N, C-alpha and C positions, 0 to 999 in steps of 0.2 A: 504494500500500500504506500502510495506516495505521501510524503509529508506535506503539511500545509492545509490550507482551508479548501474544501471542495464546494464548488458552486453548482447547484442544480440548475440545469438549463431549462428555461421556460419561455415560451413565446409571450407570456404575459408579465414576465419579470420587469419591474420598473414601471408598469402601466398603472394609471389611475383608475382604470375600468370605467371611465366615463368619457374618454376621448372619442370623438365622432369617427375619426379615421379607423380606430380599433373596431368600433361597432360595425362599420361598413365592411371591414375585412372578415370578421367572424360571421357576418350575416350570410355569407356565401357558402358556409359549411353546412351541408344537409344534416338534419336531425333525424335520429332513428325513430321509426314508428313502432312502438312496443306492441300494440294490438290493432293492426289496420282493419280488422274485420269486426271490431267491437261496436255495438250499438249502445250508446249512453241514452237512457230514457228517463227523464225526470218527471215525476208526478207531483204537481203542486198540491200542497196541503189545503190551501184555500180553494183551489180549483177542482180538485178531485177527491182527495182522501177524506176531507171533512163531510162529504156527502154520504158517507157510509156505504153499506153493502150494495145498494142499488147501483152505484157507480163503480165501487172498488172490486166487487166480485167478478164482473165481466172483464175488468182490466187484468185481474189475476189469471183468468182462464186464457186470455189472449197472450199474455207474456209466457205462460206455460206452453201454449201451442207453438209460439215462435222458437222457444228453446227446443221443443221436440222436432222442429224442422231443421235444427242445426244452427240457428242464429246465435251468435255470441251477444249476450245481453248483460248490461249492468243497470240495475234499477237504482235511481237516485230519488230521494224524497225531500219534499219541502216541509214547512212547518204549519202553515195555515192559520186558522182563527186563534189558536192558543198562543202563537207568536205575537199576533196583534194585541192580544190581551196582556201578555207579560211586558211588551214594549210600552203599552199605554201606561201601565203602572210604573215601569222603570223611568219613563220620560217624566211623568208627574213627580217622581221622587228626585229627579235631577241626576239620574245615572249617566255616566259618560258613555260615549259611543262604544268603546271597547267592552264595557260591562254589558251593554245591550246585546252585543254580538255573542258574548258568552251565554247569556240567557236564551237567545234565539236558537243557538246550536243545540241546546238540551231538548228543545221541542222537536226539531226535525229528526233528532236521534230517536225520539219516541215513535215517530211515524215509521222510521226505518225498521225498528224492532217489530212493529205490527205487520208491516209488509213482508218481512222475512218469515214470520210465522205463517201468514196466509199463503206464502209461496213454498212452504216446507214440503208439500207433496211433489213439488218440482225440484227438490233439493235446494230450496232457497236458504241462504245463509247470510246473516248480518255481518258486515265487515266495517272496519273503521278506516279513517283516512290514512292511517299509517300502513294499511294493508294493501294499498293499491298496486304495489309492485308484485303482489302475490296473485294478481288476477289471472295471468296466463296459466298458472298452475291450478288455481281453483276451477277455472272453466274447463281445463283439460281433464279434471277429475269429475266433470259432470255437475258441478255445483252452479247455482244461480245466485250471484252475489247481489246484496242490497246494501246501500250506504246512504247516509244523510248528505244533503247538498250544501250545508253551511260550510264555507271554506274556513280552514283552521287558523284564521288570523287572531280570533279571540280578543284578548286585551290589546293586541297590536293592530286592531282594525283601523283602517284609515279614517280620519275625520270626514264627515260628509260635507259637501259643498254648502248645504243648507240643512238646518235642523240637526238632529242627532241620530236618526235612524241609520244603521250600518249600510253603506252603499254596496258592499259585497255580500249578497245573500245567496239563496239556493239556486236561482237561475245561473248566477255567476259561477257558483261552485260547480254546477254541471258542465259548463263550458270549459272551465279550468281542468276538470277531470278528463274530459274528452280530448283536450289539447295535449295534455302531458302523456296520455296513453296513445296518442296518434289514432284516435277512433275513426270509424267510418261515418257514423252519424251522431248528431246531438239533437235529440227530439224533446221538446217541452210540451207536456200534456196539460192543457188548461180547461176552463169551463166555457170557452168561447171558440168560435171557428178559426180565429187567427187575429191578425192585426187589421183594424179598421182606421179610416182617416179621422173618424170621430167616435166617441163612445156610443156603441150600438144600443146601450140601455137608455140613453137620452135621446138618440136620434135613430129611429127604426130604419131610416133610409141611408144610414151612414155607408160610405163607399168601402167595400172590402178590398184589401190589398193582398193579392195572391203572391206577389214577389216584389222585393225591394232591396236595395243595397243598404248596408249599415250606415254609410255616409248620408244617403238620402233620408233615411228614417231619422237620424240624429238631427239633420238640418231642418226637419219639420218642427222641431222644438215643441212637441206635443205636451199638453197638460198631463197626460197619462199615457202609458204604453202597456201592451199586453205582457211585456216582460221587463226585467230590470234594465235600466239604461246602461249600467255598467257592463252587463252581458253583451249588449250591442257594441259598446265601445271596444271590447276585447277583440271583436271580429276585425277591427282595423289593423291588428297586430299579430293575430294567430298565424301559425305556420301550417298546421295540419287541418284543423277544423275551419273550413272556409264558408260554412253556412250553418244556421240554426233553423230548424223547422218547428213552428208552433202549430199544434193541432188541438182539436176538441177531444179531450179524453173521455167525454161522456158518450161518444159515438163509437160503438164496438166496431173494430176493424180499422180504425183510423191509424193506429200505431203500425199495424201491419202494412197498410198502404204507404205510409211514410217511409218505412224501411225499404220497401220495394221501389221507391222513387216515383210513385204515382202522384198525380196532382191533388194534394190535400193540404189544407191549412195555408199558412203563410211561410214562405221561405225568405229568410234574411241572409243576404250574401255579403261576404267580406270584400 
């Protein structure tokens, strides 16, 4: 062994990791797609699970059928009405955004537990965010993984532009999961047919939007959207997931049609 100090060669040695030239250089390096056949399907708590067995049981059967046909599926759950309740209390008590994120995550975890139990006859198994890299093995073993969608920022949640509600919630979590796994599809099941130009509950003649880019949707600066704004913003930067499809989870067969690429719901492209 030679005497003296040994310097480990690194292409990033001496870099600040914020230099634009560095970012442009590494942007050209392709990223591995861990599970290119995976379908990430997120079921909103407020949009589907809170409606009980009349909506949830057909969803369970459809997911089971998809698994039986050989589709790779990861079920992701939202929080729903209970999240809104705990946030209302937390906001009233002056809880910081990070604490609200912690509270919300506990609720979406409850829904993941219930969905995994309902899917147990199809080998449903509840996993946590730390288990994502085990997905290839779990699916190869014939299991049907279920996780909650709240991204694990927790107390480190980013402050919101306005108010204190955490901007990174379960729609965002589903997109982040799909991106890191290099998934084939990211599908959000809601209680509406997709994105409208106006709130269809207030205007029955509101224009339905079957397809739109993320930039176009953001530029509309709508009062409300069918999905989290942060999830749409992510599409401007994702490498693998280049679209999100929003479908009505109350209509049996919509998830299957979305996976098969049939025209259903609203497609938001990056």
